[in-house]
N, C-alpha and C positions, 0 to 999 in steps of 0.2 A: 851644717846641721845634719844633712843626710849622711855625710861621711862619718860623723860621730855615732849616729844610730847604727850604721852597719858595723862599725868597729866594735861596738858593744855586743852585737850579735855574734861576731866572730870570736870574741873573747869568751862569751858565755858558752859557745860551742866547744871551745878548747877545754874549758874547765869542767864542764859537765860530761864530756866524752860520750855524747849521745851516739850510739852505734847505728849503722845503716838499717839494721833490723827493726829499730824503734821508730823509724820515719813512717809518716802517713801522708796522704795527699793533702790533708789539712795543714801540715807543716809548710808545704810549698805554697799553699793558698795564702797563708799568713805572710810568707816572704813576698808574694806578689803584692799584697796590700802595702807592705813596707816600701817597695820600690816604685809603686804606681805613681806617687807624686813627683818622682825624679824625672823631670821632663826637659830641663835645660841641658844643652850640650855640655857645658862646663861641669855641671853637677854629675852628669852621667859618666863623664871621663874620669872625674875624681874618684867616684865610687868604684868604677871598674878597675882603675889603677890600684886602689886599696886592696881589692880582692886578688888581683894578680900578684901583688907583693906578698900577700898572705899565703898564696898557693906555693910560692917559692920555698916556704918553710913547712907548709902543711898541704901537701899535694892532694890529699884526699878530703879536704874540707868541703863538705856537701854544700854548706851555705855559700862559700866563696865561689864554688863552681856554678851554683845555680844563679846567683846574682850576676856574676860576670857574663855567663851565657845569655841570661835574660836581657841584660842591657845591650849585648851585641845584637840580639834579635830586634829589640826596639829601635836600634839605630840602623837596621837593615844591613848589618855587616855580614860579609861572607864567612867570617871566622867566628862561628858559634861552637867551636870544638869543645869548650868546657861543658856545654850541655850534652854533647855527644858522649863525652867521657862519663858524665853522670848516668846517662842511659846505660852504658856498658856496666857500670858498677851495680846498678839495680838489676840488670839481667843476671849478673853473676850471683846476686843475692836471691834471685828468683822471686822478686817482688813485682809481679806482673801488673798489678793495678797501677803502680807508680811508673813502671816502664811505659804503660799506655798513656798515662798523664803527660809524661815528659816528651814522648814521641809526638803526641798530638800538638803539643805546644810548639815544637820545631816545625811540624808540617803545616801549621797555620801560616807560616812565613815562606816556606820553601819546600819543594818536592825533592827532598834528599833521598837518593836511592838507598843508601845504607840504612837510614832510619825507617824507611818504608819496609825494608826487609825485616828489620828488628820488630817492627810493630806487627807485621804479618805473622812472624814466629810467635809473638806474644799472644795473638788471638788464637793461634794453633794450640798453645798451651792452655788457654782459657776455654777452649772448645767453642769459640765464636766463629762458626763457619762463614756466615754471611759477611761479617765484618772482615774476615780474613780475605775473602775473594774480592771484596770492595777495595782493599789495599792492593791486592794483586793487580787489579785493573789500573790503579794509579801508577803502580810500578812499571808495568809493561808500556805505559804511555811515555815514560821518561827514560827507561832503560832500553835502548834500541838493540842491544845485544842479547836481551833476554828472549829465549825461545821456549823453554819448557813451561814456564808459567803462562806464557801467552796461549799455548795449546791447552793448558789446564783451565784457564778462564773460558776459552771457547767450548771445551767439553762440558763445563759447568752450565753454561747457557743452553747447550744442546739438551742436557739432561732435564733442565727445567722447562723445556719446550719453547724457548725463545730462539727460533731458528735465525732470524735476522741478525741478532747480536752474536750468535754463535758463528755465523759465516763471516761477520765483520772481523772477529778475532782469529778465526781460522785463516783468513786471508793475510792478516798480519803475521801469523805464524808461518805461513807458506813463504812469504817474502823473506823472513829471517832464516828459514831453513835453506832457502836457495842461497842466501848470502854466505852461510857457513858451509854450503855444499853437503848438507846432510840428506843424501838421497833416500835413505830408508824412511826418514820422517816425511820427506816430500811425497813418497809413494803412498804413505798412510793417509795424508791429508788429501791427496789427489783422488784416492778411492772414495773418500767421503764427498768430495766435490761432485764426482760423477753421479753419486746418489742424490745429493741435495740440490745442486745447481747445474744440472746438465744443459740447461737452456742458455747459460752464460758462456756461449761459445767463444766470443771475443776474448773474454778474460782467460778461459782455459787455454786457448791457443797462445795467448801472451805468456802464461806461466811456462808452457812448454818451451817457448822461444827463449825465455830467461834461463831455463834449465840448460838449454843447449849452449848458451853463452857462458854460463858459469861453470858447468860441469863438462858435458860432451854431448854431441848430437845424438849418439846412439841411445843415451838415457832418455833424451827428450822424445825420440821416436818411439821408445817403449811406451811412454805415457800416451802419446798421440794414437798409437795403435789401439790402446784400450778405449780411447774416445771414439775412434772409428768403428770398432766392433759394436759399440752402443748405438751410434747414429745409424749404422747399417742395419742393425736389428730393427730399429724403429722405421726403416725405409725413408729416412730423412736424407734424400740424395744430395740436396744442396749443401747441407752441412758436411756430409761425408766427403763430398768433392773438395770443400774448403780445407778439411783436415788433411786429406791426401796431398793436396797441393802444398800445404805447409811442410809435410814430411819430405816431399820431393825438393823443396827449397833447401832442406837440411842435408839431403842425400839424393842428388839427381840420378844416381845409378841404382837406386833401390827399386828393382824390377817388380817386386811384389806390390808396392804402392802404385806403380805405373799400370800394372794389370788390373788392380782394383779400381783405379781411376777410370779406365776404359769401361769396366763393368758398370760403374755408377753412371757414367755418361749414357750408356745404352739404356739403363733403366729410366733415367730422367727424361731422355728424349725418345722414348720408345715409340711415340706416335709422330715423331718428326719425319717429314717426307724425305729429307736429305741426310739422315743420320749416317748411313753407310758411306755416302759420297764424302761427307765432311771428315769422317774417320780416315778414309783413304787419302784424301787430299793432304791432310795434316801429317800423315805418317806417324800418328801417335802410337800405333801398335808396333812400330818398327824400332827396335832398340838402338839402331845406329843414329836416329834423329834426336837432336837435343830436345829433351823433354819439355823444357819451358817454351821453346819456339813452337814445338808441336801443339802444346796447349793453347798458346796464343792463336795459332792458325785455326785450330779446331773451334775455339769459342767465337772467333770472328766469323767463321763460316756458318756455324750452327745457329747463330743469332738471326740469320736471314731465313725466314720461313713465311709461308702464306699466313696473313693476318697480323704479322709483326708490325709494330709502329716504328717509324724512322723519322729522323730530323735532317733537313737540308738547310744550309745557311741562307739560301735565297728563297726557297719555296715553303719553308716551315715544316709542319707536321704532316706526315703521310702514312699510308698503310699499304703494305705489300699485298697486291692482288694475286699475282702469279709469279712464279720463278721456275727456272730450269737450270741445267748445268752451265749455261752461258749467259743468260739474261734475266732481268727482273722487271716486272710491271708494277708501278706504284700509283696509288691515287693520292695526290696532294689536293688541298682545298682549292687551290687556284690552277692546278695542273693535273687533270684527271687522266688516267690511263697512260701515264708517262713510262716509257721504256728506256732502260739503260743496261749496259753490259754488267755482268756480275762483278767484274774487276773494278769498274767505275763506281758501282754501288759501295764496294768495300772502302773505296777511297773517299767518297764524298758524303756518305750517309752515316749517321750515328743511330744505332738501334736503341730504342727506349723501352724499358719495362712498362707494363700496363699501368703501374701505379706511379709513374713519373709525373711530376706536377705539370709538365708541358702537355702530356697526353690527356690528363684529367681536364685541363683548361680547354683542350680542343674538343672534348667529348661531352662535357657536362655544362649546363647553363651557369652563368656567374652566380645567380642567387642560390642555386643548389650547393655549389662549392662553398660559398660564404657561410651558409647555414651549417655545413659539415665542419668547417674550420672552427666556427664559434662554439658549436655544441660539443666537439671532441678535440680539445686542444692537443692531447697526446698524439692522436692520429695525424693532425696537421703538422706537428713538430717532426714526427717520424718521416712523414712524406717529404718534407722539405730537406731533411738530412740525407735521406736515401737518394733524392734527386740530385744532390750535390756530391755524390760519391762519398757519403759519410763524413763530410767536412763542410758544414754550412755556418757562416756567421750570421748574426742578426741583421746586419746591413744587407747581406745578400738575400736573405729571406724576405726582408721588407721590399726590396726592389722587385722580387718575384711576384708578390701578392698584392702590392699597393700600386695603382688602384684597380688592377685587373680582377681581383677577387674581393679584397677588403678595402673599406674606406680608412683614412688615417685614424679616425677615432676607433674603429673596430680593431685596427692593428695595435694601437696603444693598449687596448684592453687585453687583446690576445697575447701580446709579447710580455 
């Protein structure tokens, strides 16, 4: 029954010789109504085969192309090329409203990269800017090689004042520019990042490291030097040190970075009683000393200062009361005024920052810490992650705070 109906449509098309310019969306909607009842597999195959045979003799039959392609979509077939052919025909005819109709029909079923590009071009012709960029967004999500449009979408969001979405797409663009080793584009986006997300230091350093791996260390160092100039100007010594250490990983002979690192250490530890001694012991200022070993020695030494918190496996948390070139005096909770050699202290003690969870637990009452954890979840999460060297699992966090700070019920709500 359906086969006969379609056969009559094909015959009528051949005799009336309706041209492509005479077609409207209404014609295709009528065809949709015709094929909508064709739901059984056998009927669909029969009608599709009929259209395919007709196309062997009439390759530009719009009805055959449309019905064949529509049935392929209904059957979730990967071969809907007849509809794609029809799209191209109407593009050539500049019938943009029908191009849009056909493209949207295909895109309801699959994110076809070619059809997305055609539809975006169609919206360009129709002057539909919002619709065009909406299609660009869909396109860059499925076409991982697309770079230019990714940046265009990001720029569009930036111009509209949506910084979060702009950065999201600029990050996608950066990843793709690195992949294709487009250093000029990388520099442009990097400059924008320094203006808009200078606080995302971990991400920025990661970008530079990927640039070094894909292109060359020298180009990554150029980017990191820009970042250093910015953090140095802001007197952010911790971040400046982090950036310079990254540069020295890429090039351990880069004397400028080494000199800058010493300068930043001097500024960060300006009030430290043992600054000059630690610099001298580490030989960080001497070019003959391996820079990474020198940094390790300096940071190990400089961490020990009057008032610093330390951890001992047997005696727990303590605080340095006094120290000199050879010895250190520490107050532990159960072992006050304990003295040990500086070398022994380096070996047996772990220096803890003041915001380490162990220090907080030793200084503040349980109820005060519990109140802080419950009222400021972000603070608690950051504290736990920092205390585990930026790598903390939920299991480890739970073991740290239950029951010493939170009850099981409070933990379940917090986590």
